[in-house]
N, C-alpha and C positions, 0 to 999 in steps of 0.2 A: 504493499500499499504506500509506503514511504521509500520506494526504491531510490528515488533521486536524491533524497536527503541522505540516505545511507551511503550513496556513492560520493557525496560531498564530504561528509564527515569521516569517511573511512580512512583517509590519509591522516587526519588529525588524531583519530583514535590510535592508529598504528604507531604514530610517533611517540605516544606515551610508553609504549612497550620496547622501543628501540634501545634505550639504556640498559634494560634488562637483558635483551638478547646480546648486547655488546659485552656485558659482564659475564654472562653464563657460557657464551660460545666464543671465547677468544680466538680459537683456532679457525673459525669460519669468518670470512668477510661479511660484515653486517649488511652489505648491499644485497646479499643473496635472500635475506629475509624481506627486503623491501621490493625487490624486482617483481614478484608474482602480482602485487597490488595493482600497479599501472597496466600490467598486461590484462588482468581481469577486467579492470575498468574500461580499457579500450575495447575489449570484446563486448562488454555490456552496452557501451554507447553505440557500437557498431550495429546492434540489434535495432536501433531506432532509425536507421537509414530508410527502411521501407515506409516508416511513419511519416517522416519529413518529405519523402518523395511524393507521397500522396497528398501533400498539402496540409497535413494535419500536425498538431503539436500534442505534447503529453505533459501533464503537470501534476504535482503533489503539493498539498498546503498543510501547514501546521500553524494554528493561531498562536501568536507570541504575545503581542501587547495590543489586543483588539481596540481598546479604548483610544490608542494613538494611531490606529490604522496600520500597525506594523505586524506583518505576518511573514512567516518563512515559506513563501511560495516558490517552489523550484519548477522551472519549465524548460522543456527541451523543444526548440523549433529549429529551423534550418541553420540560422546563424549560431545559436548556442551549441548545436551538435557539431558543426565544423570545428569550432574553438575546443570543444571537449575532446574531440578525436585528436587534435593537435597536441593538446595538453598531455593527454594520457599516452598517445602513441610515441611522440618525441620524449616524453618523460621516461618511458620504458627503455628506450634506446640510450638515454643519458645515464640511467641507473646502471645499465649493463656496462657502459663505457667507463663509468667511475669506479666500478669494481676492479678493473684492471689498471686504472690510471692512479688511483689513490692507494698508497702503500698501506697494508694492513697494520704494520707495527709502528709506523711513524706518524700516522694521522689520527686525529680524534674523530673517528668514524661515527661515533654515537651522536656527536653534535652535528656533523654534516648531514646525516640522514634524517635527524629530527628537523632540521631547518628545511631540508628539501621537501619533506612531507608536509610540513606546514605550508609551504609555498604551493604545492600541488593542490592541497585542499582549498586554499585561498583562491587560486585561479579558477577552480571549478565553481566555487561559490560566486565569483564575480560573473561569469558567463551564464550561469543557470539561474540566478536569483531574479525573480520578477519584481520584488519589493526593493525600491531603491535605497531604503535605509539599510536593509540587510546586505544589498550589493555593496553599499559604501563601507560597511563593517569589513567585509571581505577585501575590498579595495585597499583599505589601510593595512589590512593583514599581509597583503602581498608586498606592501612597502617595508613592513617590519621584518618579515621573513627574508626578503631579498637583502635587506640591510645586514642581517645575520649571515647570509651566504656570501655576500661580497666581502664582509669583514671576517671570513672564516679564519684566514691566517692573520689574526689580530695582532700578532707580535710585530708585523710589519707596518711601518708608519703609512705607507701608501694604501694598504688595505683599509686601515681605519679612516683615512682621509676619504677614499672613494665611498666607503659605506656611509659615512656621515653626509657626504655631498648628495648621494643618491637619496638618503632619507629626507633631508631638508627639502630638497626640490619637489620630490614626489608627494611628500606629505603636505607641503604647502599647497600644491595643486589639488590634492585631495580635499583639503579644508575648504578651498574655493568651490570646488565641485559640490560639496555639502551645501554651500550656500545656494547654489543652482537648484539642487534637489528640494530645498525648503521653499524656494520661490515657486517651483512647479507645484508644490503641495498647496501654497497659498492660492494659486491659479485654479487648481483642479479639485482640491479637497481630498487627494488620495496620493499614496506613495506607490501605488501598483502600476507598473509600466503599461500593462495591457489596458488598464482603465484610462491612463493618460493619453494613450493612442486614440481612444474613442473620442477625446475632447480636443483634438488638434485644431479644429476650425474655431472653437471657442477661445482658445488661448493665443491664437495667432495675432490677434489685435489688441491683446492685453498689454498694459503699460509695463508689466514686469517680464514680458516675453524676451526682449533683447538682453536685459541683465541676466536672465536665466541662461540664455544661449551662450553668453560670454563666460559665465562661471563653469558651465559644463565643458566648454572647450578648453578652459584653463586646466581642468583635470586631465583631459585627453592629451593636450600638448606637453604637459610636464611628464606624464607617464611614458608617452611614446617618443620622448626625446626630440620634439620639434624645436626648430629655432625660435628663441635663443636659449631654450631650456635643455639642449642636447648635451650640455658640458658634463652632465653626471655620468653619461654612458661610457665615454672613453676611460674615465677613472675607475668605472666598475670592472674594467678588465683585470684588475688585481685579484679577482676571485678565481678559484680553481677553474680550469678549462671546461670540465663538465657543467659548471654553473653558467659560464659564459655562453656555452653552446645551448643551453636550455632558456636562460632568461632572455637572451638577446637575439634568438632566432625564432622562437615559437610561443613564448609565453608573456613575460612581464611587459615587455616593450609593445607587444600586440594588444594589451589591455586598452590603451588609448585608442587604437585602431577600432577595437570592438566597441568602445564607447561611442565614437562618431558614427560607426555603421548603425548602432542600435538606436541612436537618437536622430538619425537622418529623417525617418518619418515624421517626427515632431517639429524639427526646426529646418528641414531641408528646403522647404518652399521659400524661405526667407533669403534674399540675395546676399545678406551678411554672412550666412552659413557657407554659401558657395565661396564668397570672396576670402573669408579667413581660412577655411579648410583647404581649398585649392591653392590660395596665395601662399599660405605658410608652408604647405606641403611642397610646392615646387621650389620655394626658396631653400627649404631644408634639403631637398634633393641635390640641388647644385652646390650648395655650401658643403654638405658632407662629402660629396664626390671629389670636390677640389682639394679639401684638406686630407682626404684619405691617401692621395698621391704623395703628400708630404711625409707621411709616417715611415719609420724604419723598423717597427716592431710589428710582427705578424698579427698579433691580437689587436694592436692599435689600428692597423689597416682595416681589419675586419669590423672594428668598432665604428669607425667613421663610415665604412660601407654600410653598416646597419643603419646608421643615422640617415644616409642618403636613400636606402631602399625603403625606410619608414616613410620618408617624405614622398617618395613615388606613390606608395600605397595611399597615403593621405590625400595627395593631390587628386588621385583617381576617384576617391570618395567624394571629394569636393565637386569635381566635374560631374560625377554620376548624380549628384543631388539636383543637377539641372534637369534631370528627366522629369522631376516633379512639376517643373515649369512648363514642360511640353508634353504633358500626358495625353494630349489630343492627337499626337502623331501616331499613325499606325505602326510605323517602324521607327521606334525611338532610338536615334543614333547614340544618345547619351547612356543608354543602358549598357553599352559596350564598356563604358568606363567602370561601372559596378562589376561587370563580368571580370574585367581585367584586374580589379582590386582584389577580388576574391581569389582568382587564379593565381595571382602573384603572391598573395598571402601564403598560399600553400607551397608554391615554388620556392619562395624565400626560406621557409621552414626547412625544406629539404636541402637546398644547396648551401644555405648558410650554416646549418647545423653540421653538415659533412665538412665544411671548410674549417670551422672552429675545432672540431675534432682532429682534422689533419694537422692544424697548427699545434694542438696539444701533443700530438704524436711527435712532431718535429722537436718540440721543446723537451718532451720526455726522453727522446732518444739522443739528442745532441747537447742538451743543457742550455740552449739559447733560442730566442725567437728573433734576434736581431738579423735582419736581412743583409747587413753589411758584413756579417761574419759567416753567413750561410752561402751556399752555392755548390753545385755539383752533386747534389744529393740523389739525383735520379737514379744512379747506378746502385746506390746502397739501399734506397727505399722505393722500389718500383711501384709497389701497390699504393703507397701513400701519394706518390706522384700522380698516379692514375686517378685516384680520388680527388686530389687537388685540382687537376686540370679539368675534370668533368665539372666539378662544382664551380670553378672560376669561369669557365666558359659559359655555363649556364647564367651565372651572375652578370657576365658581360653582354648577355643577350645573344649568343651565337647559336646558330642551328647545329645539330638537330635536337637541342636540349630544351627542357620546359621553359627556361628563362627567356629563350628566343620568342616563344609564342606570346607570353604575357607582355613582353617588351613591345612587340609589334602592336598588340592591342593598346598598349599605353600611348604609343605614337598616334594611333588612330584617334583616341579620345582627345588628345592634346590638339591635334590638327582641327577637330570639329569645334573647339572652344570658340573659334572666330565666327562660327555661325550662330552664336547666341546673341539675342537682342536685348540683353540687359547690361546696364552700367557701361555702355559703349564698347562692348567686347569686340564689335565688328572691327574696331581699329586697334586698340592696344592689346587685344587678345592675342595677337601674333607673338607676344612675349612667351606664351605658354609652350608652343611647340619649339620655339628657338631655344629657350632655356632647357627644355627637356632634351633636345638634341645635344646641346653642350654638355649637360650633366652625363648623358650616355657616353660621350667621348671619354670623359674623365673616369667613368665607370670601367670602360674598356681598358684604360691605362692602368688603374690600380689593380684590376684583375690580372692583367699580364704580369705586373710587378710581383704580385702575390706568388704566382707559380713559378715564373722563369728566373727570378732573382734567387729563389730558394733552391730550386732543383737543377737548373742549368748553370752554366758559366764555370768559373774556377772553383775548384774544391780547396778549401782553407782549413785543414785539420789542426793547425796551430791555434786557431781562434776558437775551437770548439772545446767544451768541457768534457765531452764523451766521444768516443769513437762511434760514428753513426752506423746503424744497422736497421733493418726493417722491424717494425713493431710486432709484438706477439699477436697471435690471432684473435685473442680477446679484445684488444684495442681496435682491431680492424673490422670487427663484425658490425658495429653500429654505423660507422661511416659508409661502409660498403652497402648496407641496406638503404642508406639515404640517397647515395649516388645512384643506386639501382632505380629508386623512385624517380630521380631526376631524368633518367632516360626513359623509364616507362611512360611517365606523364608527358614527356616530350613526344614520344612516338605515338602514343595512344591517349591524348588529352581528353578525349570525350568519355573516358572512364569516369571522369569527375563531373561531367556536365550535368547529367540528370541526378546523380546521386548526392553531390554536395554543393555544386555551384548554384544550380537553379533554385533549390530550397532556401539557400542563404540569401539570394536575391529577392526571393519572396518575402523574406523577413525585413529587408532593407527598403524595398520599394512596393509595399503591399497595396498602395492605392492605384497602381497601374494594372492590377489584375482584377478581373471580374470573377464571379463565382465559378469555381471549377476550372479556372484558367491557371496556366503556369508559364514561366519563362522558357522559351525554347533557346537553348544554348548549344552552339555548334562551333567548335574551334578547329581550325584547319591551318596547315603550313602555307599553303600557296593561295594568294589572293590576286595574282596578277601583278604586272609592273605598275604599282601604285606609289604614291609619295612615301608611304611608310617604308617601303622596300629601299627606295633611293636614300632615305634618311639612314638606314641600317648600312647600306654601302659606304656612305659618308663617314659613319661612325668607325667602321672597320679600317678604311683608308687613312683617315686623318689620325685616328687613335694609334694605328701602327707607326706612323711617322713620328707622333709625339712620344711614343714609347721608346723608339729608337733613339730619339734625341733628348731623352729625359735628363741625362747628366748635364746637358748644356743650358736647359732652361729652368731646372729645379731651383736654381739660386734666387729665382724671383720671390720665393717664400721667405728668404731672409729679409726681404725689404719690408715685411710686415712687422712693425714694432711689437715686441712681446708685451709691452705695457698696455697695449690697446686691445688685447685679446679679452674674450668673455670670461675665460678662467681667471685672468688676473682681476677683472672687475668683481668676480664672485669672491675672490680672496679679500680684496679691499673691503667689500661690503661686510663680509663675515667678521673680519678683524675690527672694522669700525664699529659694528654692533656690539662685539665683545668689549672693546675699549670703553664705549660710552656706558655700557652696562656695568663694567667694573667701577668706573668712576662714580656713577649714581649709587651703586651698592655700598661702596666704601664710605659714603657720606652718612649713612644711617646704620650699617652694620659695623659697629665699633667694638663688639665683643662683650658688651655689657648687657647681662640679662635685665638689669633694671631698666636700661634704656628701651629694650624691646618691649617690656611690659608697658612702659609709658606710652609707646606708639600704639600698641594693641588696645589698651584700655581707653586712650584718648579717642581713637576712631570708633571704638565701641560706644562711648558716651555720645559723641557727635551724631553718628549715623542713627542710632535708636531714638535719640531725643528729637532729631529732625523728622524721623518717621512717625513718631508718636504725635508730634505737633502738626506736621503737614496733613496727615490722615485723620486728625481730630480723633485719635484712637483712645485717648485717656478717659477712663470712666471709673467712678467710685461708687459701687452699689453694695450696701450692706444688708439688703433685704434677705439674702440667702446665706448669711454668715452664721455659723454655728456660735454658740455661747463659748466664751473663753473662761475655763476654770482656773482655780488657784494653782493647780499642778502645772499647767502649761505656762503660767506666768513665772513661777519659780524656776522651771527648767529653762525658759528663755533667758532669765537673768543670769543663771549659772553659766550658760553658753557664752553670753556676752562678756561676763566677768573672766571666764577662763581664756577667751581669745585675747582680751586685753592684757591679761597677766603674762601670756606667752611673749608679748612684745617686750616686757620688762624683766623677763627671767634672766638671772645672772649666770646660769649654768645650763648646759645642754640636758643634763639629767631632769632638771626642773621643767624645761621646755617640753621634753618627751612625755613626762608624767601629765602636764597640763593639757598637751595635745590629745593624749589618750582619754583624759577626763571629758573633754569636749565631745570626742566621738561616742563615748559611752553614754553621755547625756542625750545625744541625738537619738541613740537607740531606745532610750525611755519614751521619747515621743512616739515612736512606732508602736510601742507597747500600749500606751494610752489610746492610740488611734486604732487598736485592734488589728495590727498587722504583724503577727509573730514571725512570719517568714522574713520580712524586711528587718525586723529587729534582730533575729538570729544572724542574718547575713551581716548586718552592721557590727554586731558584737565580734563575729569571726574575723572580719576585715580589721577591726580596730585591734584585736589581740595580736593578729599576725603582723600589723604594721608596728606596734609597740615592741614586739619581740624582735623584728628586724632591725629597728633602730638600736635596740639594746645590744644585738649581735655586733652591729657595725660601730657601736659606741667607741670602742677602743681605737678605731681607725679614723674617727672624725677629728678634724683639727679643733684646736681650743677655741672657745667662744671669746672673741676680741671686742665684743660690742662696747664694754665699758672701760676699756683702756684709754680711750679718748672720750672727750665730752660729746654726748649726743646733741646734734643740732636739729631743731625743727625745720622740716623741709616742706614749705608751703605747697609746692607742686605735687608732691606725693600725697599729702593730706587731702588736697582738692580732688585729685584723681580717685582716691579711695572713697571719699564721700560721694563723688559723682557716680561711680560704679554702683555703690550701695543704693543710692537713690534711684538710678535708672532701673536696676533689677527690681527694686521694690514697686516702682511705678508699673512696670511691665506685668509683675505678678498680680497687683491689684487690678489692672486693666483686663488681663486675661481672665480673671475670675469674674469680673463684673460684665464683661462683653460676652454674652452667651449667644453666639450666632447660630449654633446647632444644639439639638437636643443631646443630652449626655448619653453616651454609648454604654454607660454602666447598666442600664436597664436591659440592653440587649444581652450582655454578658450574663446577667442574673438569670434571664429567661432561657438562655441556650447552653450554658456551661454543662449542665447535666445531660439535657436531651440530645444535644448535637455532638458532644465530645466525651460524654459518659464519665465526667470527672466531677468530684465534689469540691475539690480545692480550686477555687476560681483563679487564683494568682497563677498556679501551676498550669492550669489549662490555657490561659491566655498566653503564657510564655511558650508553651510547647505546641499548642494546636493553632489558636487564632493568630498568634504572631510568631509562628515557628520559623519563618524565614529570617525574620529580625534576629531571633535567638541564634539560628544557625550562623548568620554572618557575624554576629558578635563573637561567638565561639571561634569562628575561623580567624577573625582579626587577633584574638587573643593567642591562638595557636601560632599564627605567623609571627607575632611579637615574641612569643616564647622561643621559637626557633631562632629567630634573630638574636635574642639574648644569648641562647645556648651557643650559637655560632661565634659570637664575640668573645665569650668566656673561653671557649675551646681554642680559638685563634690566640688569645693572650697566653693561655697555658702552653701552647705549642711554642710560642716565641720564647717564653721563659726557659723551656727545656732546651731550645737551641742555643740560648745565651749561656 
């Protein structure tokens, strides 16, 4: 009944047991316990292919917080299924690769696989959650788990820096996205995406529509490393190669792509959506491709290539949104852009995943990823060379690989941008195909650098840390599978047309389909001598010339001042914020507890006094006040006198005895008010407190209060009187303002009948307010563990000393 929920939480549940497996089965690589799960999940999701092909979807729902409209509704449609298959399929290959890549004895595998499973579950939650609040919770969990994965080698400064940068940028975007989700709720009254979809016409002209659009795009752009937020992705390459292969080819960076695709039916009809998504996408494409050519590290080249390819997919989704403007066309040319976006999404996962794994193999077997030290490895690593050349040629858009097909469709979409009659695209829209063509040239160049600078040329053994040799079969299985898919999808692209691409398009452009209709997708190699083919010829010819002359013109990158880079701006911004924060903090954080209490109590007095006055909340009503007996008066006087005497006590022993006397006197109030449970609790606590004070008495410093003359401090006295007066006023007002009937009658009537208990206090704590009690106990348990940890740490240090 809740199979989708089980699929989402299964990785999270398994992560709990990974440390146990790691401890009990040291002789077995922990990855073998993880590998079956993504395989089973891939098979499970694959069973939904017939469902989405028929135009249907499947959902499960669990009510979570119905009063706030938050429910855990999981739904599989064409788009969600596509991403689920990528997450689990590539995930299984990455786990298999990591088993042979990460040394069993040297690495903390329990941490690695816990983080990886958290990430898999979070990504599934993002793409399958129909409720936007639940989706946002998983969205931030992807940021958190990727932070842990990127910083896995936390001993390295660069790993910590990259993890911090990715966390700050993506979490910032996520918080802005949350603002957009709240704005959508204000407009529609629901967090469920399917219900929001049914109100697109109503919200289109709403005054909050554009702010919501901008907030949603901020979340997507930061997550998918679009310009100018791409700077976190190259630094994330400090993660282990299996992490890079997973996060940056098929999962995390694709979350922003998913968000744009999912919200296209809601915002796509607005020209601003096209302008920002397509414009930022094409800018990111050319920016990433140009700077990829500059890099000398294999993973750095792949990082900037990922930025570029993400921009390509994003621009296609932006152009594809134009189909909503021209839905009256029988043969809508702009649906080609959506087809290309989905197809390239799949293609990118295959060739980029294989290239990351090949780069990891080179690093694993030679000890370096620097292309200036590499060369001539083709003879030592023929299989890795074959994997790299297939992946790189596909990324460059060369036939007969799958990247060529989606790249041709990309050119087609960009060429047709000039046919749009919005925002004067008939004129300046020519920039889209021109920039796409230039970016493709640089894509060709860095693809060739990636392969030929590594595997051909002069062999330099003196610069390598290890003698190169072909990787073991375990490391080769996953990339071989991926490059096999590159070739299969290249020769037989229509294997994906009806099964994955068409259902995903139906999720992105549902308004273009009538009842029972579906998108007809047909992908072919040959379309005749059209402009796209000539653009490809130009890319190959000019790209080859520039690659051959790369050493002559690459010096132009030196002309770009390092101080003007976005990374340097990020560092300046972060350091500036930290500097200002430190200066502000040091002005009031002076190490004096007395000063901190002054701040706290001053704001306490001001805020509550203003609230009482502004809301006209003070009221004094004695109509329901019980009579005060002589015992209460006597006990109150004793408490006041005891508290005052503590201030003037000349020894710690006297202070401890007086403090205990005050506590025991309070317990007598509970006896008078017929609350024996509370009285017993108070007596026990006071006894333990006094005993602990006496145990620590020997270690306490001498009381030096009267060694110097005490001075009256007016500020302290004023604050003390103010706090007491405000608390008294609040207590009187709370008692006098009865806005609701007392709940005590409900407890009296239902304690025995509903909870079968005669002790009302116990029933309230255990049954009616059981969660409060549970969380209080949990907090106490966490505090106890923390105290135990600190004591144990201190004892261990003493033993070492």
